[in-house]
PDB file of N, CA, C and O in Angstrom, chain B, residues numbered from 101:
ATOM      1  N   UNK B 101      25.049 -16.113 -70.187  1.00  0.00           N
ATOM      2  CA  UNK B 101      24.549 -18.220 -69.456  1.00  0.00           C
ATOM      3  C   UNK B 101      23.034 -18.326 -70.290  1.00  0.00           C
ATOM      4  O   UNK B 101      22.078 -17.553 -70.353  1.00  0.00           O
ATOM      5  N   UNK B 102      23.298 -19.608 -70.866  1.00  0.00           N
ATOM      6  CA  UNK B 102      21.786 -19.874 -71.235  1.00  0.00           C
ATOM      7  C   UNK B 102      21.166 -20.999 -70.189  1.00  0.00           C
ATOM      8  O   UNK B 102      21.697 -21.651 -69.290  1.00  0.00           O
ATOM      9  N   UNK B 103      19.929 -20.948 -70.652  1.00  0.00           N
ATOM     10  CA  UNK B 103      19.026 -21.820 -69.706  1.00  0.00           C
ATOM     11  C   UNK B 103      19.276 -23.985 -70.686  1.00  0.00           C
ATOM     12  O   UNK B 103      19.262 -24.488 -71.810  1.00  0.00           O
ATOM     13  N   UNK B 104      19.411 -24.302 -69.596  1.00  0.00           N
ATOM     14  CA  UNK B 104      19.469 -25.718 -70.023  1.00  0.00           C
ATOM     15  C   UNK B 104      18.328 -26.706 -70.189  1.00  0.00           C
ATOM     16  O   UNK B 104      17.446 -26.357 -69.405  1.00  0.00           O
ATOM     17  N   UNK B 105      18.088 -27.405 -70.626  1.00  0.00           N
ATOM     18  CA  UNK B 105      17.346 -28.379 -71.069  1.00  0.00           C
ATOM     19  C   UNK B 105      16.361 -28.500 -69.960  1.00  0.00           C
ATOM     20  O   UNK B 105      15.217 -28.124 -69.702  1.00  0.00           O
ATOM     21  N   UNK B 106      17.265 -29.154 -69.452  1.00  0.00           N
ATOM     22  CA  UNK B 106      16.412 -29.017 -67.654  1.00  0.00           C
ATOM     23  C   UNK B 106      15.857 -28.120 -67.423  1.00  0.00           C
ATOM     24  O   UNK B 106      14.866 -28.437 -66.765  1.00  0.00           O
ATOM     25  N   UNK B 107      15.935 -26.595 -67.665  1.00  0.00           N
ATOM     26  CA  UNK B 107      15.346 -25.461 -67.117  1.00  0.00           C
ATOM     27  C   UNK B 107      14.288 -24.991 -68.087  1.00  0.00           C
ATOM     28  O   UNK B 107      13.425 -24.143 -67.862  1.00  0.00           O
ATOM     29  N   UNK B 108      14.570 -25.956 -69.666  1.00  0.00           N
ATOM     30  CA  UNK B 108      13.358 -25.621 -70.227  1.00  0.00           C
ATOM     31  C   UNK B 108      12.276 -26.425 -70.081  1.00  0.00           C
ATOM     32  O   UNK B 108      11.118 -26.089 -70.332  1.00  0.00           O
ATOM     33  N   UNK B 109      12.640 -27.501 -69.672  1.00  0.00           N
ATOM     34  CA  UNK B 109      11.688 -28.377 -69.744  1.00  0.00           C
ATOM     35  C   UNK B 109      10.803 -28.143 -68.427  1.00  0.00           C
ATOM     36  O   UNK B 109       9.624 -27.894 -68.676  1.00  0.00           O
ATOM     37  N   UNK B 110      11.142 -28.177 -67.130  1.00  0.00           N
ATOM     38  CA  UNK B 110      10.894 -27.503 -66.182  1.00  0.00           C
ATOM     39  C   UNK B 110      10.011 -26.295 -65.922  1.00  0.00           C
ATOM     40  O   UNK B 110       9.286 -26.063 -64.954  1.00  0.00           O
ATOM     41  N   UNK B 111      10.214 -25.674 -66.878  1.00  0.00           N
ATOM     42  CA  UNK B 111       9.322 -24.616 -67.330  1.00  0.00           C
ATOM     43  C   UNK B 111       8.604 -24.916 -67.848  1.00  0.00           C
ATOM     44  O   UNK B 111       7.689 -24.235 -67.385  1.00  0.00           O
ATOM     45  N   UNK B 112       8.089 -25.647 -68.765  1.00  0.00           N
ATOM     46  CA  UNK B 112       7.786 -26.316 -69.963  1.00  0.00           C
ATOM     47  C   UNK B 112       6.277 -26.895 -69.187  1.00  0.00           C
ATOM     48  O   UNK B 112       5.113 -26.496 -69.181  1.00  0.00           O
ATOM     49  N   UNK B 113       6.933 -27.910 -68.635  1.00  0.00           N
ATOM     50  CA  UNK B 113       5.709 -28.479 -67.201  1.00  0.00           C
ATOM     51  C   UNK B 113       4.850 -27.510 -66.220  1.00  0.00           C
ATOM     52  O   UNK B 113       3.696 -27.673 -65.824  1.00  0.00           O
ATOM     53  N   UNK B 114       5.881 -26.306 -65.906  1.00  0.00           N
ATOM     54  CA  UNK B 114       5.282 -25.188 -64.798  1.00  0.00           C
ATOM     55  C   UNK B 114       3.974 -25.073 -66.173  1.00  0.00           C
ATOM     56  O   UNK B 114       2.798 -25.385 -65.985  1.00  0.00           O
ATOM     57  N   UNK B 115       4.440 -24.646 -67.289  1.00  0.00           N
ATOM     58  CA  UNK B 115       3.413 -24.025 -68.234  1.00  0.00           C
ATOM     59  C   UNK B 115       1.990 -24.525 -68.053  1.00  0.00           C
ATOM     60  O   UNK B 115       0.954 -23.929 -67.760  1.00  0.00           O
ATOM     61  N   UNK B 116       2.339 -26.219 -68.401  1.00  0.00           N
ATOM     62  CA  UNK B 116       1.530 -26.641 -69.062  1.00  0.00           C
ATOM     63  C   UNK B 116       0.527 -27.188 -67.770  1.00  0.00           C
ATOM     64  O   UNK B 116      -0.704 -27.203 -67.784  1.00  0.00           O
ATOM     65  N   UNK B 117       1.572 -27.701 -66.474  1.00  0.00           N
ATOM     66  CA  UNK B 117       0.443 -27.350 -65.208  1.00  0.00           C
ATOM     67  C   UNK B 117      -0.931 -25.987 -65.376  1.00  0.00           C
ATOM     68  O   UNK B 117      -2.143 -25.984 -65.592  1.00  0.00           O
ATOM     69  N   UNK B 118       0.256 -24.854 -65.099  1.00  0.00           N
ATOM     70  CA  UNK B 118      -0.634 -23.130 -64.775  1.00  0.00           C
ATOM     71  C   UNK B 118      -2.014 -23.405 -66.549  1.00  0.00           C
ATOM     72  O   UNK B 118      -3.191 -23.044 -66.593  1.00  0.00           O
ATOM     73  N   UNK B 119      -1.533 -23.831 -67.220  1.00  0.00           N
ATOM     74  CA  UNK B 119      -2.730 -23.958 -68.358  1.00  0.00           C
ATOM     75  C   UNK B 119      -3.832 -25.474 -67.675  1.00  0.00           C
ATOM     76  O   UNK B 119      -4.474 -25.429 -66.625  1.00  0.00           O
ATOM     77  N   UNK B 120      -3.816 -25.737 -67.884  1.00  0.00           N
ATOM     78  CA  UNK B 120      -4.433 -27.359 -67.296  1.00  0.00           C
ATOM     79  C   UNK B 120      -5.401 -26.683 -65.727  1.00  0.00           C
ATOM     80  O   UNK B 120      -6.609 -26.869 -65.874  1.00  0.00           O
ATOM     81  N   UNK B 121      -5.015 -25.940 -64.282  1.00  0.00           N
ATOM     82  CA  UNK B 121      -5.303 -25.778 -63.610  1.00  0.00           C
ATOM     83  C   UNK B 121      -5.831 -24.516 -63.626  1.00  0.00           C
ATOM     84  O   UNK B 121      -6.247 -24.145 -62.529  1.00  0.00           O
ATOM     85  N   UNK B 122      -6.004 -23.327 -65.010  1.00  0.00           N
ATOM     86  CA  UNK B 122      -5.943 -22.329 -65.083  1.00  0.00           C
ATOM     87  C   UNK B 122      -6.678 -22.593 -66.876  1.00  0.00           C
ATOM     88  O   UNK B 122      -5.866 -22.582 -67.801  1.00  0.00           O
ATOM     89  N   UNK B 123      -8.001 -22.785 -67.161  1.00  0.00           N
ATOM     90  CA  UNK B 123      -8.034 -23.244 -68.658  1.00  0.00           C
ATOM     91  C   UNK B 123      -8.192 -21.437 -68.927  1.00  0.00           C
ATOM     92  O   UNK B 123      -7.228 -21.038 -69.581  1.00  0.00           O
ATOM     93  N   UNK B 124      -9.090 -20.414 -68.598  1.00  0.00           N
ATOM     94  CA  UNK B 124      -9.624 -19.097 -69.286  1.00  0.00           C
ATOM     95  C   UNK B 124      -8.337 -18.004 -69.175  1.00  0.00           C
ATOM     96  O   UNK B 124      -8.658 -16.863 -69.509  1.00  0.00           O
ATOM     97  N   UNK B 125      -6.590 -18.221 -68.656  1.00  0.00           N
ATOM     98  CA  UNK B 125      -5.699 -17.474 -68.370  1.00  0.00           C
ATOM     99  C   UNK B 125      -4.998 -17.362 -69.744  1.00  0.00           C
ATOM    100  O   UNK B 125      -4.796 -18.401 -70.372  1.00  0.00           O
ATOM    101  N   UNK B 126      -4.820 -16.811 -69.979  1.00  0.00           N
ATOM    102  CA  UNK B 126      -4.075 -16.122 -71.115  1.00  0.00           C
ATOM    103  C   UNK B 126      -2.769 -15.490 -70.306  1.00  0.00           C
ATOM    104  O   UNK B 126      -2.686 -14.472 -69.620  1.00  0.00           O
ATOM    105  N   UNK B 127      -2.122 -16.148 -70.536  1.00  0.00           N
ATOM    106  CA  UNK B 127      -0.131 -15.713 -70.584  1.00  0.00           C
ATOM    107  C   UNK B 127       0.202 -14.067 -71.370  1.00  0.00           C
ATOM    108  O   UNK B 127      -0.017 -13.572 -72.475  1.00  0.00           O
ATOM    109  N   UNK B 128       0.880 -13.596 -70.016  1.00  0.00           N
ATOM    110  CA  UNK B 128       0.593 -12.085 -70.246  1.00  0.00           C
ATOM    111  C   UNK B 128       2.708 -12.194 -70.376  1.00  0.00           C
ATOM    112  O   UNK B 128       3.396 -13.093 -69.891  1.00  0.00           O
ATOM    113  N   UNK B 129       3.239 -10.908 -71.212  1.00  0.00           N
ATOM    114  CA  UNK B 129       4.235 -11.080 -71.078  1.00  0.00           C
ATOM    115  C   UNK B 129       4.865 -10.738 -69.072  1.00  0.00           C
ATOM    116  O   UNK B 129       3.886 -10.514 -68.360  1.00  0.00           O
ATOM    117  N   UNK B 130       5.674 -10.715 -68.607  1.00  0.00           N
ATOM    118  CA  UNK B 130       6.214 -11.188 -67.068  1.00  0.00           C
ATOM    119  C   UNK B 130       5.151 -11.702 -66.490  1.00  0.00           C
ATOM    120  O   UNK B 130       4.740 -11.254 -65.419  1.00  0.00           O
ATOM    121  N   UNK B 131       4.412 -12.976 -67.290  1.00  0.00           N
ATOM    122  CA  UNK B 131       3.999 -14.175 -66.459  1.00  0.00           C
ATOM    123  C   UNK B 131       4.406 -14.569 -65.603  1.00  0.00           C
ATOM    124  O   UNK B 131       4.036 -13.581 -64.969  1.00  0.00           O
ATOM    125  N   UNK B 132       4.936 -15.215 -64.790  1.00  0.00           N
ATOM    126  CA  UNK B 132       5.143 -16.707 -64.226  1.00  0.00           C
ATOM    127  C   UNK B 132       5.103 -17.408 -63.497  1.00  0.00           C
ATOM    128  O   UNK B 132       4.990 -16.948 -62.361  1.00  0.00           O
ATOM    129  N   UNK B 133       5.150 -18.579 -63.600  1.00  0.00           N
ATOM    130  CA  UNK B 133       4.133 -19.369 -62.934  1.00  0.00           C
ATOM    131  C   UNK B 133       5.182 -20.557 -62.114  1.00  0.00           C
ATOM    132  O   UNK B 133       6.386 -20.785 -62.230  1.00  0.00           O
ATOM    133  N   UNK B 134       4.197 -21.117 -61.322  1.00  0.00           N
ATOM    134  CA  UNK B 134       4.802 -21.590 -60.425  1.00  0.00           C
ATOM    135  C   UNK B 134       4.114 -23.300 -59.951  1.00  0.00           C
ATOM    136  O   UNK B 134       2.943 -23.404 -59.583  1.00  0.00           O
ATOM    137  N   UNK B 135       4.897 -24.313 -60.027  1.00  0.00           N
ATOM    138  CA  UNK B 135       4.683 -25.832 -59.139  1.00  0.00           C
ATOM    139  C   UNK B 135       5.321 -26.001 -58.630  1.00  0.00           C
ATOM    140  O   UNK B 135       6.521 -25.778 -58.788  1.00  0.00           O
ATOM    141  N   UNK B 136       4.422 -26.785 -57.241  1.00  0.00           N
ATOM    142  CA  UNK B 136       5.391 -26.962 -55.538  1.00  0.00           C
ATOM    143  C   UNK B 136       4.276 -28.318 -54.954  1.00  0.00           C
ATOM    144  O   UNK B 136       3.096 -28.225 -54.616  1.00  0.00           O
ATOM    145  N   UNK B 137       5.330 -29.764 -55.006  1.00  0.00           N
ATOM    146  CA  UNK B 137       4.367 -30.321 -54.470  1.00  0.00           C
ATOM    147  C   UNK B 137       5.092 -30.876 -53.322  1.00  0.00           C
ATOM    148  O   UNK B 137       6.139 -31.509 -53.448  1.00  0.00           O
ATOM    149  N   UNK B 138       4.390 -30.574 -51.940  1.00  0.00           N
ATOM    150  CA  UNK B 138       4.801 -31.632 -50.525  1.00  0.00           C
ATOM    151  C   UNK B 138       4.255 -31.989 -50.447  1.00  0.00           C
ATOM    152  O   UNK B 138       3.313 -32.163 -51.221  1.00  0.00           O
ATOM    153  N   UNK B 139       4.505 -32.499 -49.099  1.00  0.00           N
ATOM    154  CA  UNK B 139       3.294 -32.837 -47.933  1.00  0.00           C
ATOM    155  C   UNK B 139       3.500 -32.210 -46.395  1.00  0.00           C
ATOM    156  O   UNK B 139       4.490 -31.834 -45.767  1.00  0.00           O
ATOM    157  N   UNK B 140       2.206 -32.280 -46.130  1.00  0.00           N
ATOM    158  CA  UNK B 140       2.053 -31.872 -44.843  1.00  0.00           C
ATOM    159  C   UNK B 140       1.977 -32.744 -43.613  1.00  0.00           C
ATOM    160  O   UNK B 140       1.838 -33.956 -43.777  1.00  0.00           O
ATOM    161  N   UNK B 141       2.052 -32.269 -42.461  1.00  0.00           N
ATOM    162  CA  UNK B 141       2.769 -33.413 -41.384  1.00  0.00           C
ATOM    163  C   UNK B 141       2.491 -35.011 -41.171  1.00  0.00           C
ATOM    164  O   UNK B 141       3.122 -35.895 -40.591  1.00  0.00           O
ATOM    165  N   UNK B 142       1.019 -34.978 -42.047  1.00  0.00           N
ATOM    166  CA  UNK B 142       0.609 -36.299 -41.419  1.00  0.00           C
ATOM    167  C   UNK B 142       0.952 -36.542 -42.660  1.00  0.00           C
ATOM    168  O   UNK B 142      -0.033 -36.926 -43.290  1.00  0.00           O
ATOM    169  N   UNK B 143       2.085 -36.481 -43.420  1.00  0.00           N
ATOM    170  CA  UNK B 143       2.275 -37.444 -44.510  1.00  0.00           C
ATOM    171  C   UNK B 143       1.760 -36.968 -46.406  1.00  0.00           C
ATOM    172  O   UNK B 143       2.471 -36.729 -47.382  1.00  0.00           O
ATOM    173  N   UNK B 144       0.455 -36.994 -46.262  1.00  0.00           N
ATOM    174  CA  UNK B 144      -0.780 -36.585 -46.825  1.00  0.00           C
ATOM    175  C   UNK B 144      -0.236 -35.418 -48.019  1.00  0.00           C
ATOM    176  O   UNK B 144      -0.410 -34.217 -47.812  1.00  0.00           O
ATOM    177  N   UNK B 145       0.449 -35.931 -49.306  1.00  0.00           N
ATOM    178  CA  UNK B 145       0.901 -34.992 -50.392  1.00  0.00           C
ATOM    179  C   UNK B 145       0.266 -34.007 -50.878  1.00  0.00           C
ATOM    180  O   UNK B 145      -0.877 -34.038 -50.422  1.00  0.00           O
ATOM    181  N   UNK B 146       0.409 -33.153 -51.563  1.00  0.00           N
ATOM    182  CA  UNK B 146      -0.344 -32.139 -52.648  1.00  0.00           C
ATOM    183  C   UNK B 146       0.333 -31.170 -52.996  1.00  0.00           C
ATOM    184  O   UNK B 146       1.274 -30.690 -52.365  1.00  0.00           O
ATOM    185  N   UNK B 147      -0.300 -30.635 -54.520  1.00  0.00           N
ATOM    186  CA  UNK B 147      -0.088 -30.223 -55.502  1.00  0.00           C
ATOM    187  C   UNK B 147      -0.123 -28.288 -55.531  1.00  0.00           C
ATOM    188  O   UNK B 147      -1.256 -27.812 -55.613  1.00  0.00           O
ATOM    189  N   UNK B 148       1.046 -27.292 -55.468  1.00  0.00           N
ATOM    190  CA  UNK B 148       0.058 -26.195 -56.290  1.00  0.00           C
ATOM    191  C   UNK B 148       0.364 -25.551 -56.802  1.00  0.00           C
ATOM    192  O   UNK B 148       1.405 -24.948 -56.543  1.00  0.00           O
ATOM    193  N   UNK B 149      -0.058 -25.417 -57.386  1.00  0.00           N
ATOM    194  CA  UNK B 149      -0.291 -23.823 -58.881  1.00  0.00           C
ATOM    195  C   UNK B 149      -0.236 -22.688 -58.976  1.00  0.00           C
ATOM    196  O   UNK B 149      -1.327 -22.159 -58.763  1.00  0.00           O
ATOM    197  N   UNK B 150       0.857 -21.755 -59.296  1.00  0.00           N
ATOM    198  CA  UNK B 150       0.362 -21.011 -58.804  1.00  0.00           C
ATOM    199  C   UNK B 150       0.750 -20.133 -60.515  1.00  0.00           C
ATOM    200  O   UNK B 150       1.568 -20.743 -61.204  1.00  0.00           O
ATOM    201  N   UNK B 151       0.331 -19.147 -60.962  1.00  0.00           N
ATOM    202  CA  UNK B 151       0.790 -18.155 -61.870  1.00  0.00           C
ATOM    203  C   UNK B 151       0.804 -16.512 -61.175  1.00  0.00           C
ATOM    204  O   UNK B 151      -0.140 -15.989 -60.583  1.00  0.00           O
ATOM    205  N   UNK B 152       2.148 -15.903 -61.441  1.00  0.00           N
ATOM    206  CA  UNK B 152       2.291 -14.398 -60.717  1.00  0.00           C
ATOM    207  C   UNK B 152       2.685 -13.743 -62.246  1.00  0.00           C
ATOM    208  O   UNK B 152       3.172 -14.228 -63.268  1.00  0.00           O
ATOM    209  N   UNK B 153       2.124 -12.125 -61.781  1.00  0.00           N
ATOM    210  CA  UNK B 153       2.103 -11.676 -62.926  1.00  0.00           C
ATOM    211  C   UNK B 153       2.833 -10.172 -62.230  1.00  0.00           C
ATOM    212  O   UNK B 153       2.428  -9.574 -61.234  1.00  0.00           O
ATOM    213  N   UNK B 154       4.145  -9.774 -63.202  1.00  0.00           N
ATOM    214  CA  UNK B 154       4.617  -8.564 -62.777  1.00  0.00           C
ATOM    215  C   UNK B 154       4.002  -7.658 -62.613  1.00  0.00           C
ATOM    216  O   UNK B 154       3.114  -7.294 -63.384  1.00  0.00           O
ATOM    217  N   UNK B 155       4.489  -6.795 -61.057  1.00  0.00           N
ATOM    218  CA  UNK B 155       3.335  -5.441 -60.640  1.00  0.00           C
ATOM    219  C   UNK B 155       3.945  -4.640 -60.857  1.00  0.00           C
ATOM    220  O   UNK B 155       5.130  -4.543 -61.175  1.00  0.00           O
ATOM    221  N   UNK B 156       2.460  -3.344 -60.556  1.00  0.00           N
ATOM    222  CA  UNK B 156       2.851  -1.976 -61.201  1.00  0.00           C
ATOM    223  C   UNK B 156       3.931  -1.174 -60.199  1.00  0.00           C
ATOM    224  O   UNK B 156       4.128  -0.059 -60.682  1.00  0.00           O
ATOM    225  N   UNK B 157       4.745  -1.384 -58.883  1.00  0.00           N
ATOM    226  CA  UNK B 157       5.448  -1.831 -58.339  1.00  0.00           C
ATOM    227  C   UNK B 157       6.748  -2.325 -58.747  1.00  0.00           C
ATOM    228  O   UNK B 157       7.632  -1.496 -58.965  1.00  0.00           O
ATOM    229  N   UNK B 158       6.924  -3.238 -58.845  1.00  0.00           N
ATOM    230  CA  UNK B 158       8.241  -4.472 -58.810  1.00  0.00           C
ATOM    231  C   UNK B 158       7.721  -5.268 -58.416  1.00  0.00           C
ATOM    232  O   UNK B 158       6.703  -5.198 -57.727  1.00  0.00           O
ATOM    233  N   UNK B 159       8.581  -6.710 -58.927  1.00  0.00           N
ATOM    234  CA  UNK B 159       7.842  -7.801 -58.105  1.00  0.00           C
ATOM    235  C   UNK B 159       6.916  -8.307 -59.222  1.00  0.00           C
ATOM    236  O   UNK B 159       7.044  -8.308 -60.446  1.00  0.00           O
ATOM    237  N   UNK B 160       5.842  -8.782 -58.318  1.00  0.00           N
ATOM    238  CA  UNK B 160       5.321 -10.383 -58.671  1.00  0.00           C
ATOM    239  C   UNK B 160       3.717 -10.501 -57.557  1.00  0.00           C
ATOM    240  O   UNK B 160       3.657 -10.949 -56.413  1.00  0.00           O
ATOM    241  N   UNK B 161       2.543  -9.903 -58.439  1.00  0.00           N
ATOM    242  CA  UNK B 161       1.354 -10.558 -57.533  1.00  0.00           C
ATOM    243  C   UNK B 161       0.779 -11.499 -57.853  1.00  0.00           C
ATOM    244  O   UNK B 161       0.280 -11.454 -58.978  1.00  0.00           O
ATOM    245  N   UNK B 162       0.580 -12.790 -57.011  1.00  0.00           N
ATOM    246  CA  UNK B 162      -0.658 -13.700 -57.451  1.00  0.00           C
ATOM    247  C   UNK B 162      -1.988 -13.568 -57.994  1.00  0.00           C
ATOM    248  O   UNK B 162      -3.030 -13.138 -57.499  1.00  0.00           O
ATOM    249  N   UNK B 163      -1.663 -14.109 -59.301  1.00  0.00           N
ATOM    250  CA  UNK B 163      -3.279 -13.780 -60.479  1.00  0.00           C
ATOM    251  C   UNK B 163      -4.091 -14.969 -60.263  1.00  0.00           C
ATOM    252  O   UNK B 163      -5.309 -15.003 -60.437  1.00  0.00           O
ATOM    253  N   UNK B 164      -3.113 -16.286 -59.742  1.00  0.00           N
ATOM    254  CA  UNK B 164      -4.223 -17.453 -59.578  1.00  0.00           C
ATOM    255  C   UNK B 164      -3.654 -18.319 -59.145  1.00  0.00           C
ATOM    256  O   UNK B 164      -2.514 -18.450 -59.591  1.00  0.00           O
ATOM    257  N   UNK B 165      -4.213 -19.540 -57.875  1.00  0.00           N
ATOM    258  CA  UNK B 165      -3.519 -19.988 -57.433  1.00  0.00           C
ATOM    259  C   UNK B 165      -5.092 -21.495 -57.278  1.00  0.00           C
ATOM    260  O   UNK B 165      -6.318 -21.517 -57.166  1.00  0.00           O
ATOM    261  N   UNK B 166      -3.678 -22.699 -57.400  1.00  0.00           N
ATOM    262  CA  UNK B 166      -4.778 -23.933 -56.856  1.00  0.00           C
ATOM    263  C   UNK B 166      -4.217 -25.475 -56.053  1.00  0.00           C
ATOM    264  O   UNK B 166      -3.308 -26.222 -56.415  1.00  0.00           O
ATOM    265  N   UNK B 167      -4.874 -25.559 -55.198  1.00  0.00           N
ATOM    266  CA  UNK B 167      -4.104 -27.000 -54.629  1.00  0.00           C
ATOM    267  C   UNK B 167      -4.757 -27.369 -54.959  1.00  0.00           C
ATOM    268  O   UNK B 167      -5.801 -26.914 -55.426  1.00  0.00           O
ATOM    269  N   UNK B 168      -4.109 -29.102 -54.751  1.00  0.00           N
ATOM    270  CA  UNK B 168      -4.708 -30.397 -55.385  1.00  0.00           C
ATOM    271  C   UNK B 168      -4.524 -31.216 -53.905  1.00  0.00           C
ATOM    272  O   UNK B 168      -3.440 -31.243 -53.322  1.00  0.00           O
ATOM    273  N   UNK B 169      -5.583 -31.790 -53.456  1.00  0.00           N
ATOM    274  CA  UNK B 169      -5.142 -33.173 -52.399  1.00  0.00           C
ATOM    275  C   UNK B 169      -5.961 -34.683 -52.863  1.00  0.00           C
ATOM    276  O   UNK B 169      -6.763 -34.869 -53.778  1.00  0.00           O
ATOM    277  N   UNK B 170      -5.418 -35.625 -51.863  1.00  0.00           N
ATOM    278  CA  UNK B 170      -6.376 -36.578 -52.578  1.00  0.00           C
ATOM    279  C   UNK B 170      -6.489 -37.283 -53.632  1.00  0.00           C
ATOM    280  O   UNK B 170      -5.517 -37.782 -54.199  1.00  0.00           O
ATOM    281  N   UNK B 171      -8.002 -37.441 -54.119  1.00  0.00           N
ATOM    282  CA  UNK B 171      -8.471 -37.674 -55.906  1.00  0.00           C
ATOM    283  C   UNK B 171      -7.799 -36.770 -56.244  1.00  0.00           C
ATOM    284  O   UNK B 171      -6.597 -37.013 -56.349  1.00  0.00           O
ATOM    285  N   UNK B 172      -8.286 -35.345 -56.558  1.00  0.00           N
ATOM    286  CA  UNK B 172      -8.213 -34.057 -57.315  1.00  0.00           C
ATOM    287  C   UNK B 172      -6.266 -34.342 -57.453  1.00  0.00           C
ATOM    288  O   UNK B 172      -5.589 -34.477 -58.472  1.00  0.00           O
ATOM    289  N   UNK B 173      -6.034 -34.345 -56.657  1.00  0.00           N
ATOM    290  CA  UNK B 173      -4.457 -34.277 -56.878  1.00  0.00           C
ATOM    291  C   UNK B 173      -3.717 -35.394 -58.038  1.00  0.00           C
ATOM    292  O   UNK B 173      -2.866 -35.155 -58.895  1.00  0.00           O
ATOM    293  N   UNK B 174      -4.183 -36.264 -57.803  1.00  0.00           N
ATOM    294  CA  UNK B 174      -3.909 -37.844 -58.783  1.00  0.00           C
ATOM    295  C   UNK B 174      -4.604 -37.338 -60.100  1.00  0.00           C
ATOM    296  O   UNK B 174      -3.888 -37.292 -61.100  1.00  0.00           O
ATOM    297  N   UNK B 175      -5.586 -37.051 -60.184  1.00  0.00           N
ATOM    298  CA  UNK B 175      -6.025 -37.074 -61.791  1.00  0.00           C
ATOM    299  C   UNK B 175      -5.467 -35.629 -61.982  1.00  0.00           C
ATOM    300  O   UNK B 175      -4.627 -36.013 -62.795  1.00  0.00           O
ATOM    301  N   UNK B 176      -5.302 -34.676 -61.931  1.00  0.00           N
ATOM    302  CA  UNK B 176      -4.694 -33.847 -61.523  1.00  0.00           C
ATOM    303  C   UNK B 176      -3.036 -33.818 -62.581  1.00  0.00           C
ATOM    304  O   UNK B 176      -2.582 -33.325 -63.614  1.00  0.00           O
ATOM    305  N   UNK B 177      -2.711 -34.570 -61.626  1.00  0.00           N
ATOM    306  CA  UNK B 177      -1.295 -35.527 -62.505  1.00  0.00           C
ATOM    307  C   UNK B 177      -0.716 -36.062 -63.506  1.00  0.00           C
ATOM    308  O   UNK B 177       0.305 -35.931 -64.180  1.00  0.00           O
ATOM    309  N   UNK B 178      -2.402 -37.244 -63.369  1.00  0.00           N
ATOM    310  CA  UNK B 178      -2.143 -38.046 -64.312  1.00  0.00           C
ATOM    311  C   UNK B 178      -3.296 -36.822 -65.940  1.00  0.00           C
ATOM    312  O   UNK B 178      -3.527 -37.369 -67.019  1.00  0.00           O
ATOM    313  N   UNK B 179      -3.554 -36.011 -65.795  1.00  0.00           N
ATOM    314  CA  UNK B 179      -4.067 -34.887 -67.215  1.00  0.00           C
ATOM    315  C   UNK B 179      -2.988 -34.230 -67.013  1.00  0.00           C
ATOM    316  O   UNK B 179      -3.171 -33.443 -67.941  1.00  0.00           O
ATOM    317  N   UNK B 180      -1.894 -33.857 -66.517  1.00  0.00           N
ATOM    318  CA  UNK B 180      -0.995 -33.602 -66.956  1.00  0.00           C
ATOM    319  C   UNK B 180       0.221 -34.207 -67.691  1.00  0.00           C
ATOM    320  O   UNK B 180       0.662 -33.832 -68.777  1.00  0.00           O
ATOM    321  N   UNK B 181       0.803 -35.463 -66.716  1.00  0.00           N
ATOM    322  CA  UNK B 181       0.738 -36.322 -67.740  1.00  0.00           C
ATOM    323  C   UNK B 181       1.181 -37.080 -69.597  1.00  0.00           C
ATOM    324  O   UNK B 181       2.061 -37.567 -70.308  1.00  0.00           O
ATOM    325  N   UNK B 182      -0.256 -36.652 -69.503  1.00  0.00           N
ATOM    326  CA  UNK B 182      -0.745 -37.009 -70.627  1.00  0.00           C
ATOM    327  C   UNK B 182      -0.670 -35.970 -71.516  1.00  0.00           C
ATOM    328  O   UNK B 182      -0.424 -36.232 -72.693  1.00  0.00           O
ATOM    329  N   UNK B 183      -0.864 -34.659 -71.110  1.00  0.00           N
ATOM    330  CA  UNK B 183      -1.019 -33.301 -71.526  1.00  0.00           C
ATOM    331  C   UNK B 183       0.363 -33.127 -72.027  1.00  0.00           C
ATOM    332  O   UNK B 183       0.451 -32.878 -73.229  1.00  0.00           O
ATOM    333  N   UNK B 184       1.759 -33.232 -71.159  1.00  0.00           N
ATOM    334  CA  UNK B 184       3.176 -33.174 -71.729  1.00  0.00           C
ATOM    335  C   UNK B 184       3.618 -34.252 -72.299  1.00  0.00           C
ATOM    336  O   UNK B 184       4.834 -34.403 -72.413  1.00  0.00           O
ATOM    337  N   UNK B 185       2.689 -35.249 -72.786  1.00  0.00           N
ATOM    338  CA  UNK B 185       3.699 -36.738 -73.445  1.00  0.00           C
ATOM    339  C   UNK B 185       2.882 -36.130 -74.516  1.00  0.00           C
ATOM    340  O   UNK B 185       3.398 -36.727 -75.461  1.00  0.00           O
ATOM    341  N   UNK B 186       1.615 -35.070 -75.277  1.00  0.00           N
ATOM    342  CA  UNK B 186       1.214 -35.031 -76.623  1.00  0.00           C
ATOM    343  C   UNK B 186       1.916 -34.132 -77.474  1.00  0.00           C
ATOM    344  O   UNK B 186       1.615 -34.047 -78.665  1.00  0.00           O
TER     345      UNK B 186
END
């Protein structure tokens, strides 16, 4: 079964976010990116960006992690949307 256009777009968004958050990251085969936005109990928004790499014993090991809140969150999303639009 093929990947939908939406799935490809979301994968590209996650990859752009990871490259923005971790400019020194060089993707390797088996790397997997994750982008999550949510709210803490008081309603404050946050975004987390992670990169996982295939582990020796199977599964994935998180090799990069960044959490954005407040002004950093706004700045990150502004830069990400500009990058995606280019």
